[in-house]
Residue, then its C-alpha position, 0 to 999 in steps of 0.5 A: x500499500x503507498x502513502x498518500x503523499x507518493x500517490x500525490x507526488x506521482x500524479x504532478x511527477x515522476x521518478x527518475x534515476x541518475x544513470x551516474x550516481x544513482x540518486x533517485x528524484x522526482x521530475x514533473x510531467x511537464x518536461x516529458x521528453x526533456x533532459x534535466x539534470x540530476x540534482x546530486x551529481x550534475x549528469x543529464x537524466x533523460x526523461x521519456x514521453x509520457x506512456x499509457x498506463x500497462x494494464x495487470x491483466x493479460x490481453x484477450x485472445x480472439x481464439x474461443x476456448x476448447 
């Protein structure tokens, strides 16, 4: 179960990890498809475009069950 604070942060930002030092930081969704600097070491961190949420259900098969 996630805390309400984590849920609120995820609504406004995305967690990214620095490829150089491993520092994790929340970046705003408004910087999607851009690069931000790591607050710890200054390494550029790419922020990919927002992807649609993945469903936890398996895809439906078009074949009828046997």
